[in-house]
N, C-alpha and C positions, 0 to 999 in steps of 0.2 A: 545305681542302687546296690549293686553287688559289691562295689568298693566300700560303701557304707557298712554293709554286713561284715565285710572283711575287717574294717576298722573297729567294729564293735566286738569282734571275736577276741578271746584271750590270746595273748602272745604265745604262751607256753604251748598251745596246741599247734601253732604254725611250725614249731621246731620239732614236731614229731610226737608230742604227748597228747593223746586223745582226752576228751573231757565230755561231760554231760551237756555242754553248750552246743554240741554238734547237732542235736535234734532240733533245737530252735533255729539254728543257722540253716539247716536243711529245709525247714518249714518256710523260712523267709525266702530262700533261694527258689523253692518251689512256687511260692506266691509270686515272685518276680517272673518266673517262667510262665505262669498262668496269665499274668498281665500281658506279657509279650505275645502269647498265643492268642489272646483275645483281640489283638490289633494286627491281624495278618495281611499279607498280600494274597488275594484270592486269584489263582490262575484259572481254575475251573471249579464248578461247584463240587465241594468235598475235597479239593486239592488246594491246600493253602501253604504259604511259606512265611516264615518269620525268622527271628534271630535266636531261637531257642538253641540252635547248634552252637553259636558263639557262647551263650550263657552257660550251657551245660559242659562244653569243653573246658572253658575257663574255670568253672566250678570244680570239675574233676582235678584239674591241674593244681589249683591253689587251696581248695578246701578238703579234697580227698574223698574217700569212699562213703562214709556215713552221710554227710550232708548232701552229696551229689546223688546217692542212691535214693534218698528221700525226695529230692527234687525231681529225679527221673520218674519215680513212681507217681508223684502228683501230676506231672505234666503228661505222662502216659495215660493216666485215668481220664484227664480232660480230653486228650486226643481221641481216645476210644469213645468217650461220650459224644464228642462232636460228630463222629461217624464219617461216612462218605468213602469214595473210592480210594482216597489216599491215606486211609487209616493205618494200614500195615506199614506203608512207607513212613508216615509220620512217627509212629511208635518206634520203628527201626532207627530213624534218625536220632531220636531221643536216647536210645540205649547205645548206639554206636558212638555218637559224639561224646556223651558222658563217659562211656567206657574208655575211649581213647584218652580223654583228659585224666582219668584215674590212672591209666597205664603210664602216661607221661609223668605224672606225679611220682610214681614209684621209681621211674628212671632218673628223675632229677631231685628226688626227695630233699636232700641236704644242700642242694645247689640252686634252689629256685631264684635266689638273688643274682645268680650268674647267667640267667637266661637272657640272651641278647635279643635285640629287635629281630634279627634274622631267625633265631630259634623260634620266636613266637610267630613270626610270619609263616615259617615252614610248618609249624604246628597248625596254624590256621588253614594253610593250603591242604594239609593232610586230612583234617577233620571234614573239610568241605568237599574234597574228592570223595571221601567215604560217604558223605551226605548225598552227593550226586549218584553214587553207586547204589544207594538205596532205591533209586528209581527202578531198579531191576525187579522190585517187588510188584510193580504195576504191569498191566497189560502192555505189550510191546508198543502199540501205536501211541498210547497215552504217555508211556515213558519217553519215547522219542520226541513227542510234542513238548513235554516238560524240559527235557535236556536242551532242545533247540531254543526254547524261550528263556530259560533261566541260567544256563551254564555260564555264560559270559558275565552277567551281573553278579551272580553268586561268587565266582572265582575272582572277581575284581574287588567287590565290596566286603564280603564276609571275612576273608583273611586279614584285610586291613582293620576291620572292627576287632578281630581277635588280637591282632598286634597292639592296637591302641589300648584296649581293656587290659591286656596282659602287661603292658608297660606301666599302667597305673598301679597294678598289683605288685609288680617287681619293685617299683619305686617306693611303694609303701613299705614293703619288706626291708628294703635297704635303709630306709629312714629308721625303722624300728631296730634294725641291727646296729646302727650307729648310736642310737639312744642307749641300747643295752651295753654297748662297749664303753660309752661314757660313764654309765653307772658303775660298771666293773672297775674302771680306772679310779673313779672317785672313792669307791669303797676301799681300794688298795691304799690310797693316799691317806685315808682317815685313820 
């Protein structure tokens, strides 16, 4: 779904020019985040896990500040509304992973098409190490229980999900870059 939002967004924004479309894109990404959060893996009552970290990290990297901030706000409101012992952790995960995505966008701004599979996998590892570090917001016993139960699956599956979704986004950017280059060449020839 996020790749579809990316496909529908104007090309000019992806190359660094903001536009009014960022608000609807943020609302769509936030809606996707809410859908993801409403189908979680429940470890303990009030302590849930889902792939919002993948979504928000990738959103920050490929959509930037405004859409990702809107999506983070929407998903944080839902997580607070859901309540439970993992609320602070859940909200922390939202802001940490989205924030790391935005930071990476600023580091790679003009070179998103050059992100390799390794870059994306390492990005996925980084945001999910940060996600696991958010367990420090929980009481010690609960945090250790969570780390013991989810660390391996999270560190195996989530970075791969980040890599795969990121590759889809990079490939889409490369395709658009090629189309734009063809258009430039055609206009020079005419």
